C-alpha positions, 0 to 999 in steps of 0.5 A, spaced: 530 378 578 527 372 582 531 365 583 524 361 584 518 361 580 511 360 584 508 353 581 501 352 583 497 346 581 490 347 579 484 343 582 484 338 576 492 337 577 491 336 584 486 331 584 490 327 578 496 328 583 493 325 589 490 318 585 498 317 583 501 311 586 507 313 591 513 312 587 510 316 581 508 322 586 515 322 588 517 323 581 512 328 580 514 332 586 521 332 584 519 335 577 515 340 580 521 342 584 525 343 578 520 347 575 521 352 581 528 354 578 529 360 574 529 358 568 525 352 570 529 345 569 527 338 566 525 335 560 520 341 558 517 343 551 513 348 548 506 345 545 505 347 538 498 350 536 495 350 542 500 354 546 503 352 553 508 347 555 509 340 557 514 336 562 516 329 561 516 325 568 517 318 565 511 315 562 507 321 565 506 328 562 505 335 566 502 340 562 503 348 564 502 355 562 507 360 565 505 367 566 509 372 569 513 369 575 507 363 576 507 356 573 500 353 573 500 346 572 493 344 569 493 337 567 498 331 570 497 324 566 500 318 562 503 320 556 497 316 552 492 320 555 495 327 556 493 330 550 486 327 549 480 332 550 485 338 550 
């Protein structure tokens, strides 16, 4: 059993991350670091109906999927916008 998960950001999530202000980028980076733990740490909830997971980082959310030992973060946005267009 591994002690570290591999966390990847999709191109869209990377672009969203790059547009964040510096303090929020630091908080998101810390949340990504916590996702690398086995099991992933943080305020994580399974999404109902559509599958996948979300992690809460203040007023922001990161949506991700887990496949084998890889976590793919595919969206980073504010709480008010994250679920639109899913």
